[in-house]
N, C-alpha and C positions, 0 to 999 in steps of 0.2 A: 641657699644655693651652695655655699662653701661646704656645708655638711654633706649635701648630696654628692658633690664631686669627690669628697674624701671617701664616701661609702662606695662609689663606683670604682675608684682606684683600688680599693681593698678587694673588690670582687674580681678584678681582672688579674689573672695570673699569667706570667710569661710562659711560653712553651719551652720546656727544657731541651736544650740541644748541646751536644758536644761540639768542639771546634770544627771538626770535619763536616758534621751535619749542618752547622750554621753556615759554613762556606758554601756548601752545595745549595742551601736555601737561598742565599744572597744571589748566587749565580743564576738560579732558576728565575728569581724575580726580575733580574736584569734582562735575561733572555726574553721573558714574556713581555716586558715593557718595550723592548726593541721590536718585538713582533707586532705589538699593538700599533706602533708608530708607522709601520709599513707593511700592512697585511696584503698578500698578493690576491688579485682577483682571478679566480679560476675562469677560464673561458673555454668554450667548446672548440675542439679540434678534431680532425679526421685522421685516422690511421688505418693502414691495411695490415691484416694478419691472416695467414693461411696455414693450413695443415698439409704440408707437403708430404706426399706418399702416405696419406691417411694417418700421419703420426702427430702426436701431441706437440704443440708449439705455444710458448708463452711470450707475448709481446709486452715488454715493460713500458708503462706510461702511467703518469699520475691521473687517475680517472675521476677523482672527487666523488667516487661511488655513484657515477652516472654514466651508463654506456648504452648505446642504441645501435642497431644495425642500420646503416645508411643504404648500403647496396651489397647484395650477395653476389659474389663473383664465381663461386664454385657450382658445379652441377650437383654435388653432394649437399644434403640438407644441412642447414645451420639452425639447430634447435637449442635454445638456451637451457643450460643444465645438463645437456647431453653432448653436444658437439661444440658448444662455446659457452663461456661465462667470464666473469671478471671479479677482481677484488680491487682494493684501493691502489694497488701497485701495478696493475696491468690487466691485459685481456688474454685468455687462453682459448685455443681452438684445437679440435681433434676430429677424427673420423672423416677427414677430407674437406671440412668446412673452410671456406675462404671468403672474406668479406671486408668491406670498408666500414669501420666503426666510428661513430661520433662519440667522443669521450669528453666529460666535463659538463658543467651545468650552464644553461643559458638564462639570461634574465638580468635583474637589477643588481649589479655587483656592489654598488654603493651600500644598499641595504644589507647585502650579505656581509660585507666587511664590518659594518657596525655591529651586526650580530656576532661575528667572530671576535671582535674586540671585546665585547661584553663577556663572551664565553672565556676568552683568554684571561680576563681579570679574575673571574671566578676560579679558573684553573690555577691561577697563582696561589690563591689561598689553599686550594686542595693540595698543591705540590708541597707547600710548606708543612701542612699537617701530615702528609704522607712521609716526608723526609724525617720529621720528628719521630714518627712511629717506627720508621724503618731502621733508624740508627745506622749501624755500620753494614747492614746487609746490602749485597749487590743487587742491582736492578736487572731482572731477566729480560731478555729480548723476546718479542713475540714472533720473530721470524723462525720458520721451520728449518731444521738442518737440511743441507742439500741432498743427502742420501734419501730423504723421505719425499722430496718434491717430484712431481711428475705423474704420469699415468701408469698404473701397474695392474696386472691381472693375476688371478689365483683361482683355486678350486676349493670350495668349502665342502669337505666330505661329510660333515655332520648333517648338513641340510641338502646335500647333493646338488649343488648348483655352481655355475661359473660366476665369478665376481670381478668386476672391473671398477677401480676407483681412481680418482684424480685428487691429489693434494696440492694446493697452491702455497706459495711462499708465506702468505699471511695466516695459514692454518685452516682455510676453508676446505671442506671435503665434499665431493659429490661422486656419485657412482651408480652402477647398475648391478643388481643381484637377481639372476633368473628373470630378467625382463622388468624388474621393479626398480624404479629410481629411488635413491635415498640421498640424504645430505647429513653432514656432521661437522665436527670440529676436531682438529688435532692440536693438542696443547701439551707441552712437556714431552712425555713419551706415550701419552694415551690418546687414542682415537675414539671419540664418542659419537654415536648416532642416537636416534630417538629411543631405541630399545636396547642397544648393546654398548659395551665399552671394551676395547682391546688395547693391550699394551704392545707397542711395536718394538721389535728388536732387529737391528740391522743384520742382514745376511746376504752375502754375495752382491748381486746387482739389484737387490730388493730388500725385503724384510719379512719377518715372521710376525703375524698378529696372534696374540694369545688372549683368549677370552678371560677377563678378570674374574668371572664367576665360575669358570670351568677350565682349569689348566690343560685339560686334555683336548679342548676345542682350539685347534691351531690351524691357521691358514697361511700358506707360504705364497708370497706375492713376488712376481718377477716383473721387471720393468718392460713396458710395452710402448712407452712414450718418453720424451726427453726429460732429463733432470737438470740440475745446475751444479 
């Protein structure tokens, strides 16, 4: 048994960390431990969110990625993906939609918190590994810069169609091109859909989208809904 223990100790190698990385790893483990001790139970709540004057509006609330329409209050249609949708930080409405939304999950929060605690413990290991690999590199925020958030409209001359798209603070993208709905993701400076990728450059009250495969394919977007 002693021989086996010595062999095991030889196989285990400490993760190399510089002092700054080690401090960040310790802080991360402490934070996760405190989170496991008092994990919040998400509970459903109801909020009202309306598109006044048929304009884009973003209502901030922690959704737990679960949102349902409880009651539509507007005469304009509320259709998910077109006139309303959500991300983990809130609910957006557009095109005159107004409704009461139920946000958050319902059910057994005790079981949910146990699952979150287990996930947090696993996350602690992942954080330490990531910090060791990351070294002194800064961590990038997933939030989108304010100039890119909102609903914007443009005309794509290459395909001859009007385009309207909405970018949420978390990077989720939805829109319409010639009556066809599409979805995508905005990360860093690149907006990606299923078939295309555009690099966004700020311009005026909107931005220019430049096709990554064809620099001559450019679409100028102007803001038609609120930003931040």
